[in-house]
C-alpha positions in Angstrom: -25.1 -88.8 -3.8 -24.3 -85.1 -3.8 -25.8 -84.7 -0.3 -23.6 -87.5 0.9 -20.5 -85.9 -0.7 -21.4 -82.6 0.8 -21.8 -84.3 4.2 -18.4 -85.9 3.9 -16.8 -82.6 3.0 -18.4 -80.8 5.9 -17.5 -83.6 8.3 -13.9 -83.6 7.1 -13.7 -79.8 7.6 -15.2 -80.0 11.1 -12.7 -82.8 11.9 -9.9 -80.6 10.6 -11.0 -77.7 12.8 -11.4 -79.9 15.9 -8.0 -81.4 15.3 -6.4 -77.9 15.0 -8.1 -76.9 18.3 -6.8 -80.1 19.9 -3.2 -79.4 18.8 -3.5 -75.7 19.7 -4.6 -76.7 23.2 -1.7 -79.2 23.6 0.7 -76.6 22.3 -0.6 -74.0 24.8 -0.2 -76.4 27.7 3.3 -77.2 26.6 4.2 -73.5 26.4 2.6 -72.9 29.8 4.7 -75.7 31.3 7.9 -74.4 29.8 7.1 -70.8 30.8 6.5 -71.5 34.5 9.6 -72.8 36.1 9.4 -75.4 38.8 9.2 -74.1 42.4 11.0 -75.5 45.4 10.3 -74.6 49.0 13.2 -73.4 51.2 12.6 -73.3 55.0 14.6 -72.9 58.2 13.1 -73.3 61.6 14.9 -71.5 64.5 13.4 -72.2 67.9 12.5 -69.1 69.9 13.2 -66.7 67.1 9.7 -65.5 66.2 9.5 -62.3 64.3 13.3 -62.0 63.8 14.7 -61.1 60.4 17.5 -62.8 58.5 19.4 -62.2 55.3 19.4 -64.8 52.6 22.6 -64.7 50.6 24.2 -66.5 47.6 27.7 -67.8 48.2 30.6 -67.2 45.8 33.8 -68.1 47.6 34.3 -65.8 50.6 31.5 -63.5 49.4 27.9 -63.7 50.4 25.7 -61.6 48.1 22.3 -60.5 49.5 19.3 -62.0 47.6 16.5 -61.4 50.1 15.5 -60.4 53.6 13.2 -62.8 55.4 11.2 -62.5 58.6 10.3 -65.5 60.8 6.7 -66.3 61.5 5.4 -66.8 65.1 7.0 -70.3 65.2 10.4 -69.0 64.2 10.1 -70.4 60.6 11.7 -68.7 57.7 10.2 -69.6 54.3 11.0 -68.7 50.7 10.7 -70.2 47.3 13.4 -70.9 44.7 12.9 -71.8 41.0 14.9 -73.6 38.4 16.5 -70.2 37.6 18.4 -70.2 40.9 21.9 -71.3 40.4 23.0 -74.6 42.0 25.4 -74.0 44.9 25.5 -72.7 48.4 23.2 -70.1 50.0 23.2 -68.8 53.6 20.8 -67.6 56.2 22.7 -64.8 58.1 21.5 -63.5 61.4 23.0 -60.0 62.1 21.4 -60.0 65.6 23.5 -63.1 66.5 26.9 -61.5 65.4 26.3 -62.6 61.8 25.9 -66.3 62.7 25.0 -68.2 59.6 23.4 -71.4 58.4 24.6 -72.6 55.0 22.7 -74.9 52.7 23.0 -76.4 49.2 20.3 -75.7 46.6 20.2 -78.1 43.7 16.6 -78.2 42.5 15.0 -79.9 45.5 13.0 -78.8 48.5 15.1 -77.9 51.5 13.9 -78.0 55.1 16.3 -77.3 58.0 16.0 -76.5 61.7 18.5 -75.2 64.2 18.8 -73.5 67.6 19.2 -69.7 68.1 21.9 -70.3 70.7 24.4 -71.4 68.0 22.7 -71.7 64.6 25.6 -73.2 62.7 26.3 -75.9 65.3 22.8 -77.3 65.7 21.6 -77.7 62.1 19.2 -80.6 61.5 18.3 -81.6 58.0 14.6 -82.4 57.8 14.3 -82.7 54.0 17.1 -82.5 51.4 19.4 -85.3 50.1 22.1 -82.7 49.2 22.2 -81.2 52.6 21.9 -84.5 54.4 25.1 -85.6 52.6 26.9 -82.3 53.2 26.1 -82.1 56.9 27.0 -85.7 57.5 30.3 -85.0 55.9 30.8 -81.9 58.0 30.2 -83.9 61.2 32.6 -86.8 60.1 35.2 -84.3 59.1 35.1 -82.4 62.4 35.3 -85.6 64.4 38.2 -86.9 62.3 40.2 -83.7 62.7 39.6 -83.6 66.5 40.6 -87.2 67.0 43.7 -86.8 64.7 44.7 -83.7 66.7 44.6 -85.6 69.9 46.8 -88.4 68.5 49.3 -85.9 67.0 49.5 -84.2 70.4 50.3 -87.5 72.1 52.9 -88.4 69.4 54.6 -85.0 69.8 54.5 -84.7 73.6 54.6 -88.1 75.2 57.7 -90.3 75.3 57.7 -94.0 75.4 57.3 -96.7 72.7 54.0 -98.0 74.1 52.3 -94.6 73.9 53.5 -94.0 70.3 52.7 -97.5 69.2 49.1 -97.2 70.5 48.8 -93.8 68.9 50.0 -95.0 65.5 47.6 -98.0 65.6 44.7 -95.8 66.5 45.7 -93.3 63.7 45.7 -96.0 61.1 42.3 -97.2 62.3 40.9 -93.7 62.2 42.2 -93.1 58.7 40.7 -96.3 57.4 37.4 -95.5 59.0 37.4 -91.9 57.6 38.0 -93.1 54.0 35.3 -95.8 54.4 32.9 -93.1 55.6 33.8 -90.9 52.6 33.3 -93.8 50.2 29.9 -94.5 51.8 28.9 -90.9 51.1 30.1 -91.3 47.5 27.9 -94.3 46.9 24.9 -92.5 48.3 25.3 -89.3 46.3 27.8 -89.6 43.5 25.6 -87.6 41.2 24.9 -84.7 43.6 26.5 -81.3 44.0 27.2 -82.2 47.6 29.5 -85.0 46.5 31.5 -82.5 44.3 32.0 -80.4 47.4 32.8 -83.4 49.6 35.2 -84.9 47.1 37.2 -81.6 46.9 37.1 -81.1 50.7 38.4 -84.5 51.8 41.3 -84.0 54.2 44.7 -84.9 53.0 46.8 -86.3 55.8 50.1 -88.4 56.0 49.5 -92.1 55.7 51.2 -92.6 59.1 51.4 -90.5 62.3 54.3 -88.0 62.1 55.5 -84.9 63.7 53.8 -81.5 63.0 56.9 -80.4 60.9 56.7 -83.6 58.9 53.0 -83.2 58.4 53.5 -79.7 57.1 56.1 -80.9 54.6 53.6 -83.6 53.4 50.8 -81.0 53.1 52.8 -78.6 51.1 53.1 -81.3 48.4 49.7 -83.0 48.7 47.2 -80.5 50.1 45.4 -80.0 46.8 45.4 -83.7 45.7 41.6 -83.9 46.1 40.6 -80.4 45.0 39.0 -80.5 41.5 39.8 -77.1 40.0 38.1 -78.1 36.8 34.8 -78.2 38.6 33.6 -74.6 38.0 30.4 -75.1 39.9 32.5 -75.0 43.1 32.9 -71.3 42.6 29.4 -71.2 44.2 30.9 -72.6 47.4 33.8 -71.9 49.7 35.8 -74.9 48.5 38.5 -73.0 46.5 38.8 -70.0 48.9 38.9 -72.2 52.0 41.5 -74.4 50.4 43.7 -71.4 49.5 43.5 -69.9 53.0 44.3 -73.3 54.7 47.2 -73.9 52.3 48.6 -70.4 53.1 48.3 -71.1 56.8 50.6 -74.1 56.5 53.4 -71.6 55.6 52.8 -69.5 58.7 54.4 -72.1 60.9 57.8 -70.9 62.1 57.6 -68.1 59.5 60.5 -65.7 59.6 59.4 -62.0 59.3 62.4 -61.2 57.1 61.3 -63.6 54.4 57.6 -63.6 54.9 56.7 -62.2 51.5 59.0 -64.7 49.7 57.4 -67.6 51.6 53.8 -66.5 50.7 54.8 -65.9 47.1 56.0 -69.5 46.9 52.6 -70.7 48.3 50.8 -68.5 45.8 52.8 -70.1 43.0 51.6 -73.6 44.1 48.0 -72.4 44.3 48.0 -70.8 40.9 49.7 -73.8 39.3 46.9 -76.0 40.6 44.2 -73.5 39.5 45.7 -73.2 36.0 43.8 -76.2 34.7 40.7 -74.1 34.0 40.5 -70.5 32.9 37.3 -69.7 34.9 38.6 -71.1 38.2 42.0 -69.5 37.5 40.4 -66.0 37.3 38.3 -66.7 40.4 41.3 -67.8 42.5 43.7 -65.1 41.3 41.0 -62.5 42.0 40.5 -63.9 45.5 44.2 -63.9 46.3 44.6 -60.3 45.1 41.7 -59.1 47.2 43.0 -61.0 50.3 46.5 -59.6 50.1 45.2 -56.1 49.2 43.1 -56.1 52.3 46.2 -57.1 54.3 48.2 -54.2 52.8 50.7 -56.7 51.4 51.6 -54.5 48.4 54.7 -56.5 47.5 52.7 -59.8 47.2 49.9 -58.0 45.3 52.4 -56.6 42.8 54.0 -60.1 42.4 50.6 -61.7 41.7 49.7 -59.0 39.2 53.0 -59.4 37.4 53.1 -63.2 37.4 49.5 -64.1 36.9 47.6 -61.2 35.4 49.9 -59.4 32.9 50.1 -62.5 30.7 47.0 -62.9 28.5 45.3 -65.6 30.4 41.8 -64.3 31.1 39.1 -64.7 28.5 35.9 -64.1 30.4 33.8 -60.9 30.8 35.9 -60.2 33.9 39.1 -60.1 31.9 39.1 -56.3 31.6 38.7 -56.0 35.4 41.6 -58.4 36.1 43.7 -56.5 33.5 43.0 -53.2 35.3 43.8 -54.8 38.6 47.2 -55.9 37.2 48.0 -52.5 35.8 46.8 -50.8 39.0 49.0 -52.9 41.1 52.0 -52.5 38.8 52.0 -49.4 36.6 50.0 -47.4 39.2 51.6 -48.8 42.4 52.7 -46.6 45.2 55.9 -44.9 44.2 55.0 -44.7 40.5 54.3 -41.4 38.7 50.6 -40.8 38.2 49.3 -40.0 34.6 48.4 -36.3 34.8 47.9 -35.2 31.2 44.2 -35.9 31.1 43.4 -34.4 34.5 45.5 -31.3 33.6 43.6 -30.9 30.3 40.2 -31.2 32.2 41.3 -28.5 34.7 40.0 -25.6 32.7 40.3 -23.2 35.7 44.0 -24.1 36.1 43.4 -24.0 39.9 45.4 -27.1 40.6 49.0 -27.8 39.7 48.9 -31.6 39.7 52.6 -31.9 39.0 53.7 -29.7 42.0 51.0 -29.9 44.6 49.6 -32.5 47.0 46.4 -33.9 45.5 43.9 -36.5 46.6 41.8 -38.0 43.8 38.7 -40.1 44.7 36.8 -42.1 42.0 33.3 -42.7 43.1 29.6 -43.0 41.9 26.2 -42.3 43.5 25.2 -46.0 42.8 28.1 -47.2 45.0 26.7 -47.7 48.5 30.2 -47.6 50.1 31.0 -44.4 48.2 27.9 -42.5 49.4 28.8 -43.4 53.0 32.6 -42.7 52.9 33.0 -39.8 50.5 30.9 -37.3 52.5 33.2 -38.0 55.4 36.3 -37.2 53.3 34.7 -34.1 51.8 33.4 -32.8 55.2 36.9 -33.3 56.7 38.5 -31.3 53.8 35.9 -28.5 54.1 36.7 -28.0 57.8 40.4 -27.4 57.2 41.2 -23.7 57.3 44.5 -24.2 55.3 44.5 -27.6 53.7 47.9 -28.9 52.6 46.3 -30.8 49.6 43.7 -30.3 46.9 40.7 -32.7 46.8 39.4 -33.9 43.5 36.3 -36.1 43.2 35.6 -37.9 39.9 32.2 -39.5 39.5 31.6 -42.4 37.1 27.8 -41.8 37.0 26.2 -42.3 33.6 24.0 -39.3 34.2 24.8 -35.8 35.6 21.3 -35.7 37.3 22.1 -38.0 40.2 25.6 -36.6 40.6 24.4 -33.0 40.8 21.6 -33.9 43.2 24.0 -35.7 45.5 26.6 -32.8 45.4 23.9 -30.2 46.0 22.6 -32.1 49.0 26.1 -31.9 50.6 27.4 -28.4 51.0 31.0 -29.5 51.7 31.4 -30.4 48.1 31.7 -26.7 47.3 35.2 -26.8 48.7 36.5 -29.7 46.5 36.9 -29.9 42.7 34.2 -32.2 41.4 34.4 -33.8 38.0 32.3 -36.4 36.2 32.9 -38.8 33.3 29.5 -40.1 32.1 31.3 -42.8 30.1 31.9 -44.5 33.5 34.1 -47.6 33.4 34.6 -47.1 29.7 35.7 -43.5 30.1 39.2 -42.2 29.5 39.7 -41.3 33.2 38.7 -44.7 34.5 40.8 -46.4 31.8 43.8 -44.1 32.5 43.7 -44.8 36.2 42.8 -48.5 35.8 39.7 -48.1 37.9 38.1 -51.5 38.6 36.2 -50.7 41.8 34.7 -47.7 43.6 35.7 -45.9 45.7 39.3 -45.7 44.6 41.6 -43.2 46.2 45.0 -41.9 45.0 47.1 -39.6 47.1 49.7 -37.7 45.0 52.7 -35.7 46.1 54.1 -33.7 43.2 52.6 -36.2 40.8 53.9 -39.3 42.5 51.5 -41.8 44.0 52.4 -41.9 47.8 49.3 -43.9 49.0 46.2 -45.8 47.8 44.1 -46.2 50.9 41.1 -48.5 50.5 38.9 -47.4 53.4 38.2 -43.8 54.6 39.8 -44.7 58.0 43.0 -45.6 56.2 42.8 -42.3 54.3 42.6 -40.2 57.5 45.5 -42.2 58.9 47.6 -41.4 55.8 46.7 -37.7 56.1 48.3 -37.8 59.6 51.4 -39.7 58.4 52.0 -37.3 55.5 51.2 -34.3 57.7 48.7 -33.0 55.2 46.1 -31.9 57.7 
């Protein structure tokens, strides 16, 4: 009896050990599955493009951020792999050797296989595998056809007289409109749960219900252009939907625009855009940032100031980009051209007292060695300054590098820096200088005349042009 009891105890212990091994194995498998994300193949075949390289970029509005550089195999095939960690949205293959021609595609956790022709990559895209991209490119084709056909009918309506012509054009327009909306509904039924449908739904063309003149069409669009755009759908930030809609809406206002009131007209358009975007804080920040950048690049300082005052100074932004947007607002208002520059901190840092900031012409450049644009443009500015026998301004460079090592190495490698005054604030964006001058990007250039801001050129070419205008060379 004792032997039997012992046998039972031993058997129970063995069973317990084996059970623990089983569950440990299962747990290991589950952990392994959760650790390794699913992989998806991404490919693009470009006929006759063997061995050529292409950039792979991620889309955020009008920006394409480089994620990889790919080289085609001997068949012209570009291949890469995405995982679940890749954000859903648009990506692009960009071909610099073809004047930056591009092929866009949607990634939403599925394999993507496309093909095209090198002669015009964007125009000849064929979807081999991908529900998302099949829907998207079908929509693109239907949209382009609809716009072309409507354009022809509008031309007839505007330019040809006679009731018969107009009556036929109006009937055909109604037919086209019904066919277009039927096609859109067909795409909805096929892919209502897809990211592509979110893009399509917000990109559907808004047109008058009947054929009208161009002037009447513009009036209609000013009120109804954004009817389909879903500004609550934050995922569309990873597409060109919001930025394209903003540009197209602004273009409506360029028709018969009067130069004398151009800024006022654009401000009115901006008000409409921002009102529509105000339904969601994230898209609001994205859109206002895009508009600011666009008008800044145009040199439209009055509109930039207006946007900053109306849509940035109020506490609206709550994301991690809020401080950047706040600095943009202050930079475009408190530190706008014509304003007095804050000089106390710079004067205090000028231990040698070799610059009279309040009474001399001074150029201040904020930069960093990790800023690719800075390391290209700043040496040009410094070299130009060093060549002047009697410069009519003082050049001050302020680095936002976190370490003095990279800064010193860069300066030592460029002899011309010996002519300029070079400062560093290792606190970077959080430093007193960056905060005082509302620095939100590098390089940032201030041109001061007796302490007053007379110019804030963005590119080095603009800087050199301003030197000529101000006669500081």
